[in-house]
N, C-alpha and C positions, 0 to 999 in steps of 0.2 A: 821801202828803205826809209826808216824813220830815225830821227834824233831822239835823245832822251828828253822827257819833260823837264822844263826849267821853271824856276820859281819866279812868279811875278812880283812886282814891288809890294803888292798887297798881301803876299804870302801864299797865294793860291797857285796851283800848277797851271801853266799856260799850255795850250795845245802844242804837241811836238812838231818841229819842222818836218816836212815830208818831201822826200825826193823820190819820185816814182818813175821807173823806167817805162818808156813807151814800148809796148810789146812788139817784139821782132825788129826793133830799130835801135841803132846806137845813139840814143837820145833819151832825155828824161824831162819830166816836168816838175816844177816846184812852185809853191806859193810863197812869194817874197814881198812882205810889206803890203799885202792886199793885192799884189799883181800876180798874174799867172805867167810864169816864165818857162821858156823852152831852153834846155841846156844841151849843147853839143860841144865836142872837143875835136881838135885835130882835123880840120877840114882840108888843109893842104892844097889850096887852089894852085893850079899850075904844076902839079906834081909830074905830069907826063912830060912837060917841057924840061923840067929838072932832070928827068931820067935821060932825055936825049942829050942834054948839055953835059951832064956829069959822067954818064956811063955809056953813052952812045947807043942806048936802047930806045928803039922807036916803038912807042905805044900810042895808039889812037887816043885823042883827048876824051876824057869822061866828064868834062866840064858840064855839058848839058844834063847828064844823068845826075851829077851831084846837086846841081841847082834844082832840078825838078824834085828830087827826093826831099830836099830841105823845104821847098815850097809846099809839097804835099804834107809834110809834118806840121808846117804852120797852119795849113788848112784843117788838118785833123785835130790839132790840139788848141787852136785859137789863142795863142799867147798874147799877152800885153808886151812882153819883152823877150827878145832873143839874146841869150848869153852864150858867147863862144869862148870856151876855156882854153884859148891859146892855139897858135899855129893855124890861124885862118889862112895865112900865106904859106908857100913852101920855100921860096927863095929867102935867103938870110937878110938881104938888104932891102932895097926899094923894089917893088914889083915892076916887072917890065914885060912887054910883049904879050904873049898868050895869057900869062898870069894876071896882068893888069886888066886885060879885056874880060877875063872870067869874073874878076871881082866887080868890075863896073856893071856888067850885066846882072850879076847876082844882086847888088844893092838896088839897081833899078827895078828888079822884079819883086823885091820884098814889099809887103803891104805898107802903104804910106804911113799908116798909124802905128806901125810896129817900132818900138824903141829897141836899139841894139847896143849891147855892151860887149866889147872885145877885151878879154884879158890877154895881154901881150905874151906870146910864147917866144921861145928861142928862135923861131923862124920869122918872127914878125918885126924885125929890126927897125925899119923906118916907116911902119904902116901909118902912124899918126901924121907924119910929115906929108906923105902922099895924099892922105885923105884931106888934110887941110888945104893942099894946093890944087886938088882935083876940081875942075869945073863940071865934071860929069856925074858927081855923086851928090844927090839931093838928100839922101837919108841922114838922119842925125845919129851919129855913132859915137858912143862914149868909150874911149880907150883908157884902160887902167893898167897899172904895173903888173908884171908877171908874178910879183909877190902876192897879188890877189887883193880881194876886197870882201868885206862882209856885206851881203845883201840880205837885210833882215837877219834871220837866224841861220842862213845858209852862207857859209864861207866858200868862195870860189878862187882858185888859183890855177896856174898852168901845171906846176909840178917840177919844173926844171931848176928851181931855186928854192931857198927856204921861205916859207909863207910869212906874210905879214902877221904880226901878233893878233890883230883883229880877226883874222881868218881862224886862228886856233882857239879863239874864244866863242866861235859859233857852235851851234848844236850839231850841224852836219858840215863836213868839209868835202868839197867836190874838186877833183883835179883830173887832168888829162896827161899828156906827154908820154906815158908808158906804152900806149897802144896795146893793152894786155890781150894776150891770146892763150889758148890752151891747145895742146896737141892731143888729139883723141885717137886711140888705136882700137882695132877690132880683133876678134879672136884669131883671124887668119893673118894678122900682121899688117893689114892695111891701115893707113892713118890719114887724118885730115887736120887742118888747123882752123880753129874757130875763134872769132873775136869774143871777148868775155868782159863781164863786169867783175871788179873786185870790190868786196865790201867787208868792213870789220870795224874796229875801233882804233883810234890813235894810241900807240904805245908811247909812254912818256920818255923812255930812255934816250932816244936820239936828240930830244929837245932840251934836256935838263941843263946841259953845259953852255947853252947859248944865252948870253946876257940879255938879248932883246926880248926873251920870253919870261923874264923875271916878273913875278906878280900874277901870272896866269894861274887861276885857282886850281885847276885839275892837275897841274904840274907840281904844285906845292902841297896840296892837301889830299891825302890818300883816299878820303871818303868822297871826293868829288869825282863824278863820272866823266871820262874823256869824251870828246866828240866822236860821233860816228864818222867814218870816212868812206867815200865812194870814188873809186878810180874808174873813169869812164872809158869805154872802148873808142877807138878812132872812128870818126864819121867816114873818112876816106877809106875805102875797102881795099886799096892797093898798097898801102904803106907798110904792111907787115907790122912787127912789134915784138914785145917781150913775151917769149913762151914761158909762162909763169910756172909750168909744171915740168919743165925739162932741166935736168941738172946742168949746171955750168952757165946758165943764162943770167946775165947781169941786169939788174934794174937800173933805170936811168936817173930817177929822182934821188936827190941826196939824202932823203929821209925814208926811202923804201929799199928793201922790204922791212928794215928794222922798225920802222914806225907804224907798221900794220899789225895789229894784234887780232888773233882769231879770224884771220882773213879767209873768206870763202869766195869761190868763183861761181858765176852764173852765166849761162849762155844768153844770147839776145832773146831767145824765146821764153826766157824765165826759168829754164831748167837749172836747178840747184845742183852743183857738182861737188860741194863740200870743200874741205880745206884746199886752197888753190895749189899748194906745192905737192899734193899727193893725189891729184885727179888721175 
């Protein structure tokens, strides 16, 4: 998954930004300003506790499995930075109980040299307050607005709100929030739901009327290529999501699906399914 080549100040083409899915995993790697980054979205720590509290559904905690999967990815990809594209937490406010314990153990388990950036999602309401006040977290965690930030040529945001203009000026825009899935059916009527990647280009139309984006070249000049966009699958495999190929399913992001041009779906194993709405 690559961005388009951009022009350097000297007039030559710079190498394109690359966001590469980790095979068979809901995660990607990217080179950001000379650093190797591991990108994940929608971890939803404490999800099982939320199910018990909100719906009365008793599900055993998968916290150790989530943590071990993330640690194994860190070992496999050897990143300099872990970037979480929102909804690290599941509760809307301050983490408590099982969720707090899950996050504390997670941060204690990450490699000491690993920098962490958390883009605030709609479920991460008071995460920065809790991290600042916690005596049990030694890791250095950089919290950024859910509108996102440009990390080198890669823009990252959560997707629940309109992105920061700097994100839209990146070569590749990565977001979470949607938990994209596809429903696959077989010849005898059986079906299953699989997490999926969505990828395409940003479509200018939804962004044109918003004054904060005035002056962004690809929105104003037809010959400028828009950024590539990557909608990441949820890291948490229990949370469900948007069935992108089922009629009547609504997207959650304010700029999707209208902002996704030529969107295609891919399974975690890399299988290309084609246009996401007609899989």
